[in-house]
Backbone as CSV, one residue per row, in Angstrom:
resi,resn,N_x,N_y,N_z,CA_x,CA_y,CA_z,C_x,C_y,C_z
1,MET,38.125,26.432,-14.931,37.115,24.680,-14.571,35.466,25.433,-14.226
2,SER,34.749,24.472,-15.348,33.406,25.136,-15.960,32.755,24.578,-14.633
3,GLU,31.610,24.796,-14.160,30.636,24.356,-13.459,30.086,23.417,-13.622
4,THR,29.662,22.442,-12.715,28.634,21.470,-13.614,27.277,21.805,-13.594
5,THR,26.614,21.624,-14.457,25.348,21.569,-14.966,24.784,20.603,-14.461
6,TRP,23.305,20.944,-14.420,21.975,20.029,-14.076,22.516,18.544,-15.040
7,ARG,22.090,18.820,-16.272,22.502,17.721,-17.064,24.068,16.915,-16.966
8,ASP,24.792,17.558,-16.211,26.042,16.574,-15.962,26.149,15.803,-15.053
9,ARG,25.473,16.496,-13.742,24.989,15.903,-12.472,24.048,14.534,-13.256
10,LEU,22.978,14.868,-14.207,22.025,13.321,-14.419,23.037,12.465,-15.081
11,LEU,23.517,12.591,-16.008,24.286,11.910,-16.875,25.532,11.022,-15.898
12,SER,26.157,11.764,-14.931,27.015,11.048,-13.624,26.420,10.376,-12.976
13,LEU,25.064,10.406,-12.634,24.286,9.664,-11.753,23.873,8.402,-12.762
14,ILE,23.669,8.881,-14.171,23.042,7.727,-15.160,24.228,6.718,-15.187
15,ASP,25.644,7.136,-15.340,26.814,6.568,-15.436,27.320,5.421,-14.347
16,ALA,26.654,6.204,-13.086,27.062,5.398,-11.552,26.233,4.442,-11.583
17,ASP,25.281,4.401,-12.148,24.129,3.114,-11.952,24.636,1.790,-12.944
18,GLU,24.345,0.489,-12.393,25.329,-0.261,-12.609,24.347,-1.084,-14.128
19,ARG,23.081,-0.471,-14.117,22.229,-0.813,-15.466,22.634,-0.227,-16.575
20,SER,22.486,-0.789,-17.800,22.762,-0.113,-19.132,22.141,1.002,-19.289
21,ASP,22.193,2.037,-20.248,21.460,3.070,-20.355,19.911,2.509,-21.167
22,ARG,20.125,1.410,-21.754,19.022,0.979,-22.433,17.812,0.414,-21.332
23,ALA,18.413,-0.406,-20.205,17.420,-0.790,-19.276,16.979,0.678,-18.525
24,LEU,17.852,1.338,-18.316,17.460,2.683,-17.872,16.445,3.363,-18.474
25,SER,16.430,3.567,-19.857,15.706,3.916,-20.415,14.089,3.425,-20.531
26,THR,14.333,2.262,-20.606,12.895,1.728,-20.799,12.389,1.566,-19.581
27,ALA,13.060,1.294,-18.341,12.388,1.712,-17.004,12.163,3.100,-16.729
28,ALA,12.145,4.016,-17.165,11.524,5.180,-17.101,10.406,5.677,-18.312
29,GLY,10.140,4.518,-18.832,9.400,5.077,-20.124,9.621,5.676,-20.783
30,LEU,11.048,5.979,-21.295,10.943,6.860,-22.500,11.667,6.079,-23.955
31,GLY,11.408,5.080,-24.001,12.020,3.878,-24.897,13.543,3.733,-24.800
32,PRO,13.718,2.376,-25.577,14.911,1.745,-25.131,16.543,2.599,-25.323
33,ASN,16.492,3.634,-26.498,17.190,4.402,-27.171,17.282,5.584,-26.213
34,TYR,16.435,6.233,-25.650,16.525,7.298,-25.466,18.217,7.906,-24.609
35,ILE,18.387,7.393,-23.716,19.858,7.699,-23.073,20.700,8.026,-23.922
36,GLN,20.694,7.307,-24.690,21.891,6.922,-25.901,21.610,8.354,-26.665
37,GLN,20.578,7.880,-27.124,20.307,9.549,-28.498,20.563,10.891,-27.806
38,MET,20.239,11.165,-26.325,20.377,12.328,-25.604,21.983,12.320,-25.450
39,ARG,22.528,11.304,-25.566,24.077,11.418,-25.487,24.532,11.913,-26.541
40,ASP,24.240,11.062,-27.465,24.751,11.354,-29.164,23.952,12.749,-29.548
41,ARG,23.224,13.053,-29.494,22.784,14.243,-29.966,23.077,15.289,-28.618
42,GLY,23.860,15.076,-27.790,24.058,16.437,-26.966,22.900,17.159,-26.415
43,THR,21.555,16.421,-26.218,20.302,17.047,-26.429,20.175,17.068,-24.460
44,SER,18.865,17.470,-23.912,18.842,17.847,-22.701,17.524,17.181,-22.357
45,PRO,16.817,16.091,-21.596,15.754,15.496,-21.285,14.602,17.005,-20.922
46,ASN,13.356,17.022,-20.826,12.540,17.970,-20.690,12.563,17.624,-18.984
47,ILE,11.714,18.615,-18.471,11.316,18.758,-17.109,10.707,17.263,-16.828
48,THR,9.761,16.577,-17.500,9.045,15.275,-17.304,9.835,13.971,-17.332
49,GLN,10.738,14.172,-18.111,11.208,13.254,-19.042,12.792,12.883,-18.002
50,THR,13.381,14.392,-16.991,14.010,14.212,-16.131,13.804,13.720,-14.745
51,GLU,12.338,13.892,-14.656,11.148,13.581,-13.179,11.580,11.712,-13.134
52,LYS,11.317,11.366,-14.402,10.968,10.039,-14.831,12.257,9.324,-14.557
53,LEU,13.733,10.029,-14.966,14.968,9.282,-14.322,15.156,9.507,-13.700
54,CYS,14.967,10.438,-12.845,15.084,10.768,-11.430,14.304,9.827,-10.755
55,ALA,13.154,9.266,-10.855,12.588,8.191,-10.211,13.262,6.936,-10.349
56,VAL,13.671,6.704,-11.383,14.906,5.251,-11.894,15.840,5.058,-10.947
57,LEU,16.226,6.565,-10.958,17.742,6.379,-10.392,17.590,6.346,-8.703
58,GLY,16.498,6.846,-8.282,16.358,7.224,-7.093,17.074,7.785,-6.220
59,VAL,16.998,9.370,-7.030,17.781,10.403,-6.510,16.725,11.587,-6.707
60,SER,17.046,12.399,-6.083,16.249,14.014,-5.802,16.004,14.839,-7.052
61,LEU,15.054,15.357,-7.618,14.935,15.875,-8.866,15.588,17.491,-8.064
62,ILE,15.499,17.617,-7.288,16.083,19.118,-6.506,17.766,18.812,-6.906
63,TYR,18.361,17.611,-6.355,20.025,17.492,-6.151,20.177,17.812,-7.811
64,VAL,19.582,16.812,-8.577,19.680,16.868,-10.256,19.873,18.328,-10.686
65,LEU,18.935,19.091,-10.397,18.601,20.649,-10.961,19.284,21.637,-10.133
66,THR,19.868,21.411,-9.022,20.252,22.321,-8.028,22.028,22.172,-7.584
67,GLY,22.013,20.575,-7.593,22.999,20.633,-6.815,23.237,20.158,-5.366
68,MET,22.170,20.974,-4.634,22.066,20.919,-3.196,21.215,19.420,-2.901
69,GLN,22.424,18.898,-2.012,21.741,17.402,-1.398,20.888,17.687,-0.262
70,MET,19.399,17.159,-0.467,18.562,17.536,0.335,18.047,15.830,0.648
71,ASP,17.174,15.672,1.931,16.545,14.339,2.776,15.204,14.620,2.090
72,ARG,14.638,13.776,2.266,13.111,14.227,2.299,12.862,14.930,3.418
73,GLU,12.990,15.140,4.123,12.342,16.659,5.336,12.978,17.544,4.781
74,GLY,13.690,18.015,3.732,14.201,19.153,3.273,13.300,19.207,2.328
75,GLU,13.262,18.327,1.374,12.076,18.482,0.574,10.740,18.930,0.810
76,GLU,10.357,17.837,2.003,8.949,18.198,2.819,8.769,20.134,3.077
77,PHE,10.140,20.476,3.687,9.762,21.591,3.882,9.805,22.788,3.383
78,LEU,10.695,22.518,1.811,10.920,23.457,0.802,9.191,23.177,0.436
79,ALA,8.759,21.855,-0.046,7.091,21.653,-0.194,5.878,22.905,0.260
80,LEU,6.352,22.962,1.539,5.220,23.368,2.698,5.614,24.729,2.504
81,ALA,6.876,25.519,2.401,6.898,26.776,2.539,6.581,27.198,1.127
82,ALA,6.752,26.472,-0.044,5.819,26.841,-1.059,4.590,27.030,-0.902
83,THR,4.059,26.506,-0.351,2.327,27.155,-0.308,1.957,28.011,0.753
84,ARG,3.109,28.533,1.382,2.752,29.517,2.037,2.457,31.364,1.324
85,SER,2.134,32.192,2.252,2.238,33.144,1.301,3.267,34.133,1.162
86,PRO,3.812,34.709,0.578,5.253,35.607,0.338,5.458,36.329,1.921
87,GLU,4.690,36.428,2.990,4.824,37.276,3.878,5.013,36.274,4.884
88,GLU,4.568,35.160,5.109,4.918,33.916,5.572,6.066,33.406,5.659
89,ARG,6.479,33.393,3.790,8.072,32.633,3.501,8.983,33.822,4.439
90,ARG,8.610,35.149,4.421,9.691,36.079,4.726,9.921,35.607,6.358
91,HIS,8.665,35.523,7.069,8.932,35.053,8.317,9.622,34.009,8.876
92,LEU,9.308,33.102,8.110,10.263,31.839,8.161,11.490,31.945,7.926
93,LEU,12.070,32.492,6.745,13.375,33.003,6.590,14.051,33.841,7.681
94,GLU,13.407,34.780,8.213,13.497,35.690,9.293,14.115,34.902,10.681
95,LEU,13.070,33.721,10.821,13.319,32.980,11.917,14.618,31.868,11.748
96,LEU,14.678,31.442,10.235,16.188,31.077,10.540,16.965,31.342,10.184
97,ARG,17.049,32.857,10.157,18.495,33.378,10.048,19.026,33.786,11.422
98,LEU,17.750,33.802,12.302,17.860,33.860,13.561,18.546,33.097,14.534
99,MET,18.657,31.776,14.085,18.931,30.716,14.453,20.376,30.525,14.432
100,PRO,21.141,30.100,15.637,22.843,29.743,15.089,22.743,28.622,14.066
101,PRO,24.017,28.831,13.980,24.584,27.809,12.671,24.313,26.166,13.251
102,PRO,24.297,25.726,12.501,24.010,24.021,12.498,25.228,23.502,13.758
103,SER,26.119,23.934,13.373,27.128,23.339,14.597,27.240,23.813,15.660
104,LYS,26.632,24.726,15.688,26.268,25.265,17.485,25.173,24.640,17.952
105,LEU,24.214,24.307,16.989,22.592,23.512,17.381,23.276,22.156,17.891
106,GLU,24.326,21.630,17.107,24.653,20.115,17.733,25.192,20.351,18.958
107,GLN,25.989,21.115,19.380,26.741,20.933,20.328,25.768,21.367,21.645
108,SER,25.138,21.876,21.832,23.696,22.203,23.062,23.275,20.845,23.459
């Protein structure tokens, strides 16, 4: 069994949307036949096109690219962590590693 790729996740999300490929392509500002041509040619959108499709689909770019489900708070955490120095990020990681697993926190 092969691993799901980011393109597979994106196409699954497109398929799950009730709008047509044409409607989604147009809404993303990519031209009316973009998704159909992407399917027919087996090509992948670039990051800008992927961002536009994610916005129209109302899904996280992080989920599409990595497969990790993340809420807005998680995305904000990543964005804030990315602005920190390497040393500060190491400290944040150390702090998170010292914390008990989520299941134990929820029981407290």
